[in-house]
N, C-alpha and C positions, 0 to 999 in steps of 0.2 A: 584499519584492522590488517589489511597488505601488508604496508609496511611493518607494521609488527610483527607479522608473522616472517616476512623477509628477514628482519633484523634479527629476530630470532634464530633463523637457520645460518645467518651468517655466522653469530655467535658458536653454534654448535659446531659449525664446518670448522672454525679458529680452533676452538679447542681440539677438535678432531684431530687436524693437522699437528697440533703441538703435542698430544700424547703418540701419534706416530712418529714425530720427528724424536721425540726425547724418549723412545721406548727403551734405548741402549740394550736391545734383545730379549728384553722383558716379554713375553707373550702378552700377558695379560693386558698391559699398556696399550700393546697394538689391538688385540682384541675391542677395548673400549673406544680408542680413537676411530675403527672401524665401523663401530655401531655409531658412533657420534657423527660421521662423515653421512651414513645411511640416513640416519634421522634426518639430517640437514637437507638432504636431496630428496627425501620422501616427502618433507613439509614443502618445500617448493614445486613439487611436482602435484600435491594436493592442490596447494592454492591456486595453478595455472589451470590444472585440470577441472574446479569446481566451476559448476554454471554460473554465469553471472544472471543476476535476477533484474529484468528491465520492468519497472514500474509504468504503466501507462493510464493516464486519466481517460475517462470514456465521456464526452458531452454530449448529451443528447437534447437537440431543440426541436421545439412542437411548433409547427406554424398550421395555422387554420385560415383557410380561405373561407371568407364570409360572403354569400352572397347577398345583393340586396344593401338596403340604406342601415346604417347600425348606428346607433347613438348610446352615449355612455350613461350609464345609471348607477348611483350607488345599491350596493347589495345590502340586505337587510335580513336578520337570522329570523325565520320563519318561527322559532318558539318564541324570542323575546322582543324581537323587532328592532334590536340593537343594530348600529353600523357595523358591517363585517370590513376587516381590512384585507391586504393581501396575506398577510400571517395566516390568515384563517381558511385559505383555500388551498387544497391540495387537489393536483391529479394524480388518480392512481390507475393505470391499465385503461387509460381513455376516459374516465369517468371524472366527474368533478363531486368531491367530497368538502364539507364544510365542517368545520370545528369549531363552533362558537367561544369567544374568550370570555363573556362575560356570564352566560348560563351553562355553558357545559354542553349544550346539543352537540350531537353528530347526526349528520343524513348527507345524502347524496342528493345534488340538485338534478332532476328530472327535466329535460326540457318538454314542454306541451305542445303539443300537434299543432300545425298551422291553420289546419283547414277548418 
């Protein structure tokens, strides 16, 4: 996009100089040439003065430190008993939510007290 703006400004500047150089004393040609030059200068200035948009990506990594022995179990849906995949589980605001792919049930997993 910047290149296109600079190219258009160069074309306007070229025609502005041509109008001024070939004016032969005709005031209207001088005025048109000055307007074309001013437009070219304004385009270059606006293109340089425009704030550059910097896109950044934010990656959030959540690490959980588990105390004690941990064993891996297959999670099942509380409603239908189907095995849940990693796509069924979602963490929102620190809470674990399950969306069952089979029965469509949605619920939050709550940890039972250990005492």
